[in-house]
C-alpha positions as CSV (number, residue, x, y, z in Angstrom):
1,X,-11.7,85.0,-71.3
2,X,-9.3,87.6,-70.0
3,X,-7.5,89.5,-72.6
4,X,-4.2,89.7,-70.6
5,X,-3.4,87.2,-67.9
6,X,-0.2,87.0,-65.9
7,X,1.5,84.0,-64.3
8,X,4.0,85.3,-61.8
9,X,5.4,81.9,-60.9
10,X,6.3,81.2,-64.5
11,X,7.1,84.9,-65.2
12,X,4.9,84.8,-68.3
13,X,2.0,86.7,-69.7
14,X,-0.7,85.5,-72.0
15,X,-2.4,87.8,-74.4
16,X,-5.7,86.5,-75.9
17,X,-6.8,88.2,-79.1
18,X,-9.7,87.6,-81.4
19,X,-8.7,87.7,-85.1
20,X,-12.2,89.0,-85.8
21,X,-11.1,92.2,-84.1
22,X,-7.3,92.2,-84.3
23,X,-5.6,91.5,-87.7
24,X,-3.3,88.5,-87.7
25,X,-0.7,90.2,-89.7
26,X,-0.5,93.0,-87.2
27,X,-0.3,90.5,-84.3
28,X,2.6,88.7,-86.0
29,X,4.4,91.9,-86.8
30,X,4.3,93.1,-83.2
31,X,5.2,89.6,-82.0
32,X,8.4,89.8,-84.1
33,X,9.3,93.2,-82.7
34,X,8.9,91.8,-79.1
35,X,11.4,89.0,-79.7
36,X,14.3,91.3,-78.7
37,X,13.0,91.6,-75.2
38,X,10.9,88.5,-74.8
39,X,10.5,84.9,-75.7
40,X,7.4,84.9,-77.9
41,X,5.0,82.0,-78.8
42,X,2.0,82.6,-81.0
43,X,-0.6,79.9,-81.2
44,X,-4.2,79.5,-82.1
45,X,-6.4,79.8,-85.2
46,X,-6.1,82.6,-87.7
47,X,-9.8,82.5,-88.2
48,X,-10.7,82.7,-84.5
49,X,-8.6,83.3,-81.4
50,X,-4.9,83.7,-81.1
51,X,-2.9,83.4,-77.9
52,X,0.4,85.2,-77.5
53,X,2.7,84.0,-74.7
54,X,5.4,86.4,-73.7
55,X,8.3,85.5,-71.3
56,X,10.7,88.4,-70.6
57,X,14.3,87.6,-71.3
58,X,15.4,89.9,-68.4
59,X,14.2,90.1,-64.8
60,X,14.1,93.9,-65.3
61,X,11.1,93.6,-67.6
62,X,7.7,93.6,-65.9
63,X,5.4,90.9,-67.0
64,X,2.5,93.0,-65.8
65,X,3.4,95.8,-68.2
66,X,4.7,93.8,-71.2
67,X,1.3,92.2,-71.9
68,X,-0.5,95.6,-72.1
69,X,2.3,97.1,-74.1
70,X,1.9,94.3,-76.6
71,X,-1.8,94.9,-76.9
72,X,-1.2,98.7,-77.3
73,X,1.4,98.0,-80.0
74,X,-1.1,95.9,-82.0
75,X,-3.7,98.6,-81.7
76,X,-1.1,101.2,-82.9
77,X,-0.2,99.1,-85.9
78,X,-3.8,98.8,-86.8
79,X,-4.3,102.5,-86.5
80,X,-1.3,103.3,-88.6
81,X,-2.6,101.2,-91.4
82,X,-6.2,102.4,-90.7
83,X,-7.5,98.8,-90.2
84,X,-9.6,99.8,-87.2
């Protein structure tokens, strides 16, 4: 399973995260902050894998970059609270 996968035709990016590694509360917090720039859909199982679908609201936002930015923000949130 790829962590970040991009669908250029649909202009979306999927970020796949294991909740055994990434804390669900941090994923949801970052997802909320991304709603200003992207349509965000979080699905999955809080005790397994979570998939975050991001669709930029503007053509100026790169789908290639937004997925990795999301992942970096989750890591930063975990580091801030020292959950890593």
